C-alpha positions as CSV (number, residue, x, y, z in Angstrom):
1,M,-22.0,27.2,-11.3
2,S,-24.3,25.2,-13.6
3,A,-24.8,21.5,-13.2
4,R,-23.2,21.0,-16.6
5,T,-20.0,22.9,-15.5
6,A,-19.9,20.9,-12.2
7,K,-20.1,17.7,-14.2
8,R,-17.2,18.7,-16.5
9,R,-15.0,19.3,-13.4
10,K,-15.7,16.0,-11.7
11,I,-12.6,14.3,-10.5
12,T,-12.4,10.5,-11.0
13,L,-9.8,8.6,-9.1
14,A,-8.1,5.5,-10.5
15,A,-5.0,3.4,-9.7
16,G,-2.7,1.1,-11.6
17,T,0.7,-0.5,-11.7
18,V,3.9,-0.8,-13.6
19,A,3.9,-4.6,-13.1
20,L,7.3,-6.3,-13.6
21,H,8.1,-10.0,-13.8
22,E,11.8,-10.5,-13.2
23,R,13.7,-13.4,-14.6
24,E,17.2,-14.3,-13.5
25,G,19.9,-13.0,-15.9
26,K,17.3,-11.3,-18.2
27,K,15.6,-8.0,-18.5
28,P,12.3,-7.6,-16.6
29,Q,9.1,-8.0,-18.4
30,V,6.4,-5.3,-18.3
31,L,2.7,-6.0,-18.2
32,L,0.6,-4.3,-20.9
33,V,-3.1,-4.8,-21.6
34,H,-5.1,-4.2,-24.8
35,R,-8.6,-2.7,-24.5
36,P,-10.7,-3.4,-27.6
37,K,-13.1,-0.5,-26.7
38,Y,-10.3,2.0,-27.2
39,D,-7.9,-0.2,-29.3
40,D,-5.0,0.9,-27.1
41,W,-2.2,-0.7,-25.2
42,T,-1.9,0.5,-21.6
43,L,-0.6,-0.2,-18.1
44,P,-3.3,-2.0,-16.1
45,K,-5.4,0.5,-14.1
46,G,-9.0,1.1,-13.1
47,H,-11.4,3.1,-10.9
48,L,-11.6,2.8,-7.1
49,E,-14.4,0.9,-5.6
50,P,-16.4,2.6,-2.7
51,D,-14.2,3.0,0.4
52,E,-11.2,1.4,-1.4
53,Y,-7.6,2.4,-0.8
54,E,-5.9,3.6,-4.0
55,A,-3.1,1.0,-3.5
56,V,-5.6,-1.8,-3.1
57,A,-7.3,-0.7,-6.3
58,A,-4.0,-0.8,-8.1
59,A,-3.3,-4.4,-7.1
60,R,-6.9,-5.5,-7.7
61,E,-7.1,-3.9,-11.2
62,T,-3.8,-5.5,-12.1
63,W,-5.2,-8.9,-11.2
64,E,-8.5,-8.3,-13.0
65,E,-7.1,-6.8,-16.2
66,G,-3.7,-8.6,-16.3
67,G,-4.5,-12.0,-14.7
68,S,-1.5,-12.0,-12.4
69,R,-1.2,-11.3,-8.7
70,V,1.3,-8.6,-7.8
71,V,3.0,-7.1,-4.7
72,L,3.2,-3.4,-4.6
73,H,6.5,-1.5,-4.0
74,Q,7.0,2.3,-4.1
75,P,4.8,4.8,-5.9
76,A,5.7,5.3,-9.6
77,G,3.9,8.6,-10.3
78,V,0.6,10.2,-10.9
79,I,-1.0,11.3,-14.2
80,S,-4.2,13.1,-15.0
81,Y,-6.1,13.7,-18.2
82,P,-9.5,14.9,-19.3
83,V,-12.4,12.4,-19.7
84,G,-16.0,12.9,-20.6
85,S,-17.1,13.6,-17.0
86,G,-14.2,15.8,-16.1
87,T,-10.6,14.8,-15.1
88,K,-9.2,11.4,-14.2
89,I,-6.3,11.1,-11.8
90,V,-4.4,7.9,-11.8
91,H,-1.9,6.8,-9.1
92,Y,0.7,4.2,-10.1
93,W,2.9,1.8,-8.1
94,V,5.8,-0.3,-9.1
95,A,4.6,-3.9,-8.6
96,K,6.3,-7.3,-8.8
97,A,4.6,-10.4,-10.2
98,P,6.2,-13.5,-8.7
99,K,4.7,-15.5,-11.6
100,V,2.8,-14.9,-14.8
101,T,-0.6,-16.5,-15.3
102,A,-2.9,-16.6,-18.3
103,R,-6.1,-14.5,-18.5
104,K,-9.1,-15.3,-20.7
105,P,-10.0,-12.5,-23.0
106,D,-13.2,-10.5,-22.5
107,R,-14.9,-7.3,-23.7
108,E,-12.7,-5.2,-21.3
109,V,-9.3,-6.7,-22.1
110,D,-8.8,-9.0,-25.0
111,K,-5.0,-9.2,-25.0
112,V,-2.3,-9.4,-22.3
113,A,1.4,-9.0,-23.1
114,W,4.5,-9.3,-21.0
115,L,7.2,-7.4,-22.9
116,T,10.8,-6.2,-22.5
117,P,11.0,-2.5,-21.6
118,S,12.0,-1.6,-25.2
119,N,9.2,-3.5,-26.7
120,A,6.7,-2.1,-24.2
121,F,7.7,1.5,-25.0
122,A,7.2,0.7,-28.7
123,R,3.8,-0.7,-28.2
124,M,2.4,1.7,-25.5
125,T,-0.3,4.1,-26.8
126,Y,0.1,7.0,-24.4
127,D,3.1,9.2,-23.8
128,D,2.2,10.0,-20.2
129,E,2.2,6.3,-19.3
130,K,5.6,5.9,-21.0
131,G,6.8,8.6,-18.6
132,V,5.5,6.5,-15.6
133,L,7.3,3.4,-17.0
134,R,10.5,5.4,-17.3
135,T,10.2,6.5,-13.7
136,A,9.4,3.0,-12.5
137,L,12.4,1.4,-14.3
138,A,14.8,4.0,-12.8
139,L,13.7,3.4,-9.1
140,E,15.9,1.3,-6.8
141,E,14.8,-1.9,-5.2
142,T,12.8,-1.2,-2.0
143,T,10.9,-3.0,0.8
144,P,7.7,-1.6,2.3
145,F,7.7,-0.9,6.1
146,L,4.4,0.1,7.5
147,I,3.7,2.1,10.7
148,V,0.0,1.7,11.6
149,R,-2.0,3.4,14.3
150,H,-4.4,1.0,16.1
151,A,-8.1,0.9,15.1
152,K,-10.8,2.7,17.0
153,A,-10.8,1.5,20.6
154,M,-13.4,1.7,23.4
155,D,-13.3,5.1,25.2
156,R,-11.3,5.0,28.4
157,K,-14.2,6.4,30.3
158,H,-16.3,3.4,29.3
159,W,-13.7,0.8,30.2
160,S,-13.1,-0.3,33.8
161,G,-10.4,-2.8,33.3
162,R,-6.6,-2.4,32.7
163,D,-6.0,0.1,29.9
164,Q,-3.8,-2.4,28.1
165,S,-6.8,-4.7,27.8
166,R,-9.1,-2.1,26.3
167,P,-10.4,-3.6,23.1
168,I,-11.3,-2.1,19.7
169,T,-15.0,-1.3,19.0
170,A,-17.3,-2.5,16.2
171,R,-16.0,0.4,14.1
172,G,-12.4,-0.6,15.0
173,R,-13.1,-4.2,13.9
174,K,-14.4,-2.9,10.6
175,Q,-11.3,-0.7,10.2
176,A,-9.1,-3.8,11.0
177,A,-10.9,-5.8,8.4
178,R,-10.3,-3.0,5.8
179,L,-6.6,-3.1,6.5
180,I,-6.4,-6.7,5.2
181,P,-6.3,-5.9,1.5
182,L,-4.0,-3.0,2.1
183,L,-1.4,-5.1,3.9
184,E,-1.9,-7.8,1.4
185,A,-1.3,-5.4,-1.5
186,F,2.2,-4.6,-0.1
187,G,2.9,-8.3,0.7
188,V,3.4,-7.8,4.4
189,G,5.0,-10.9,5.8
190,S,6.0,-9.8,9.3
191,L,3.8,-8.2,12.0
192,A,4.8,-6.4,15.2
193,S,2.7,-4.5,17.7
194,S,2.3,-2.9,21.0
195,S,1.4,-5.6,23.5
196,S,-1.9,-3.7,24.2
197,A,-5.0,-5.5,23.1
198,R,-6.2,-2.7,20.8
199,C,-3.0,-2.8,18.7
200,V,-2.8,-6.6,18.5
201,Q,-6.5,-6.8,17.6
202,T,-5.9,-4.3,14.7
203,L,-3.4,-6.6,13.0
204,A,-5.0,-9.9,14.0
205,P,-7.5,-10.2,11.1
206,Y,-4.6,-9.8,8.6
207,A,-2.5,-12.2,10.6
208,A,-5.2,-14.8,10.4
209,S,-5.8,-14.3,6.7
210,A,-2.1,-14.5,5.9
211,G,-1.1,-17.3,8.3
212,L,1.1,-15.0,10.3
213,K,1.5,-14.2,14.0
214,V,1.6,-10.8,15.6
215,D,4.7,-10.3,17.8
216,P,3.7,-8.2,20.8
217,W,6.2,-5.7,22.3
218,A,5.6,-4.0,25.7
219,I,8.1,-1.2,24.7
220,L,5.6,0.0,22.1
221,S,2.7,0.3,24.6
222,E,1.6,3.8,25.9
223,E,2.5,2.9,29.4
224,I,6.1,2.0,28.7
225,G,6.9,3.5,25.3
226,E,5.9,7.1,26.0
227,D,8.5,7.2,28.8
228,N,11.2,5.3,27.0
229,P,11.6,6.8,23.5
230,K,15.1,5.4,23.2
231,G,13.8,1.9,23.6
232,V,11.1,2.5,21.0
233,A,13.6,3.9,18.6
234,K,15.9,1.0,19.1
235,L,13.2,-1.5,18.3
236,I,11.9,0.3,15.2
237,R,15.5,0.6,14.0
238,R,16.0,-3.2,14.5
239,L,12.7,-4.1,12.7
240,A,13.3,-1.8,9.8
241,R,16.8,-3.2,9.3
242,E,15.4,-6.7,9.4
243,A,12.8,-5.8,6.7
244,A,15.4,-4.1,4.5
245,S,18.0,-6.9,4.8
246,T,15.5,-9.8,4.2
247,G,13.2,-8.0,1.7
248,V,10.2,-9.1,3.7
249,P,7.7,-6.2,4.1
250,A,6.7,-5.5,7.7
251,A,3.9,-3.7,9.6
252,V,4.2,-2.3,13.1
253,C,1.1,-1.1,15.1
254,G,1.4,1.5,17.8
255,H,-0.4,4.3,19.8
256,R,-0.8,8.0,19.0
257,P,1.6,9.2,21.8
258,V,4.3,6.8,20.6
259,L,3.9,7.2,16.9
260,P,6.1,10.4,16.6
261,V,9.1,8.5,18.0
262,M,8.4,5.5,15.6
263,L,8.3,7.9,12.6
264,A,11.3,9.9,13.8
265,E,13.5,6.8,13.9
266,L,12.7,6.4,10.2
267,G,13.6,10.1,9.6
268,L,10.0,11.1,9.1
269,P,8.3,14.1,10.6
270,P,5.4,13.7,13.0
271,R,2.0,13.8,11.5
272,A,-1.7,13.4,12.5
273,M,-2.8,9.9,12.0
274,Q,-6.4,8.8,12.3
275,T,-7.2,5.4,13.9
276,A,-6.2,2.6,11.5
277,A,-4.1,5.0,9.3
278,A,-0.8,3.8,7.9
279,V,2.4,5.5,6.9
280,I,4.4,3.4,4.5
281,A,8.2,3.9,4.3
282,H,9.9,2.3,1.4
283,L,13.4,1.2,2.5
284,N,16.4,0.5,0.2
285,V,18.8,-2.3,1.0
286,K,20.7,0.0,3.4
287,G,17.5,0.6,5.4
288,E,17.2,4.2,4.2
289,V,13.8,5.6,3.4
290,V,13.6,6.6,-0.3
291,A,9.9,7.2,-0.6
292,T,6.8,7.4,1.7
293,E,3.1,7.4,1.3
294,F,0.1,7.8,3.6
295,H,-3.2,5.9,3.7
296,R,-6.1,7.1,5.8
297,P,-8.9,4.7,6.9
298,R,-11.9,4.5,4.6
299,C,-14.4,3.9,7.4
């Protein structure tokens, strides 16, 4: 294969949102941005930065291009199209903007508009993005519920203390720090964890940045949870129902041997999860899982 052919086939990943601002008694407003370079009206989107989660890029690009902070909800679709260097693949999420803020025009985006869906469809340049908007508007209201495996911990053979006190490593601390923007993107407002140090330490950086506390649960520890799957399932069921009923996104951190039970209680099959990986279940108001996504660690 020639270098020129390889370049044509390069895959570029990007992420964006269907950002909605809801007003009581009125139709939601949809965020569109105008790019003077292309003279087009599009949904906000952009390339991933090195080691960045797609979902984090979606929230960041919405802020940078649209000027408003958003909270992500369930995925809204994926589109792909040819670009000069090959193919661009764009992942979209439904996002909610609690408030709309102004953005100063620049060379990348010179106009920002919040429009009713009908006006947005009329103004949008690309048909594939119109399809993403149609999908997003048809999705039901959901609340993210995250199952997280703890970050990289010190090897058992190198730790002489109680296993529950075994801490995360330097790599684990880096992974925990990288989880901050991911949990922030989904607006996580409630944190629960195994009582073991490595799980609590995984969520602690986000807890500190968001002004939250991590609720430790002994039932989620390896020592207790592995032998008491009914107790684990009962707690996950309770936490998921609380998240769905209150609309407050939640994250729960656990251990590899206990994760299959945690996922099964949500009706999800077991799956391999690297340290600091996260499964996100999107719950409707009844607590039912209507969509899922998986995010692997970037370090």
